[in-house]
N, C-alpha and C positions, 0 to 999 in steps of 0.2 A: 398422659404420662403413665407409662407402664411401670408395673411394680417388679422390675427386674434389676438386679445389681449389675452395674456396668463392668465391674472387674471380675466377679466370680461367676456371673450368669445365674445366680440363685434367684428363684422366682417363687410364686405361691404354690403351696401344696394343698391337696384335698384330703380330708379325713372325716371322721364322725365325731360329733359331740354325743357323749353317752351319759344319760341321766342315771339317777339312783335306781330307777325302775328298769334300767337297761334299754330304754328307748333310744334309738339312734337317729340322728338327723345330720345331714351334710353340713360341713363348714369348711372354711378356707383358712390355712395357716399362712399369714403374710410374712415376708422377710422384714427384718428390722432395718429399713433403709434410712440413710441420713444424707442430706445435701452437704458435701464437703468440698473444700478447695485443697487440691494436692499440688505440691511443688515438684517440678522436675529439676534435678541438679544439672543434668547435662544440657537441657534446652534453656534453662534459666527463666522459665515462665510457669505460671500456675494454671491449673485446669479445674473447672467446676464439674463435679461428677455426683451421681447418685449411687452411693456405695453402702453395702450392708455392714453392720457393725463387726461381723466376723472377718470380712475382707479387709476392713480398716485395721484391725488388729494384726492381720497377716502382713499388710503393707509396712506397719511399724516394725514387726518382727524381722522382716527381710531387709530392712534398712532403707526404706523409701520407695517411691513410685517407680523409679528406674529399675531397681533390683527386682521389684515385684513383677513388672512387665517383662523383664528378661526371662523369668522362669515360667510365666503364665502361658497356658495353651491358647492358641489362636481361636479355637472353637468356643471357649468360654467368654472371651472378651467381646464387648460391644464394638460397633463400627468406629465410634469415637476413640475408644481405648486402643483399638487396633491401629488407627492412624497415628496416635501418639507413640505407640511402640515402634512403628516403622520409622518415624521421625527421629526417635532416640537412637535407633540402630544406625541410621544414616549419619547422625552427628558424631557418634562414636567411631565410625569407620573413617570419617573425614579427619578426625583429630589424631 
């Protein structure tokens, strides 16, 4: 299971741990990922995703999964999230 957010594309970053004596050693900064179930209002079903805490706050701020995916760039989304976005667009066009 990769450590990448399915909605924002946020992944691990690399940096240094710096001691008091200014010794530097490599370390990884991992994103705060949570397993969540998000509900799509248009499709009427829920989806299990691995999402960062920051992306989850953005989903709430924008008014739900449907509104978030409508504004999201395709390059940032995972294949699963991209398929959900296309399904939502098809359902809105049919309605």
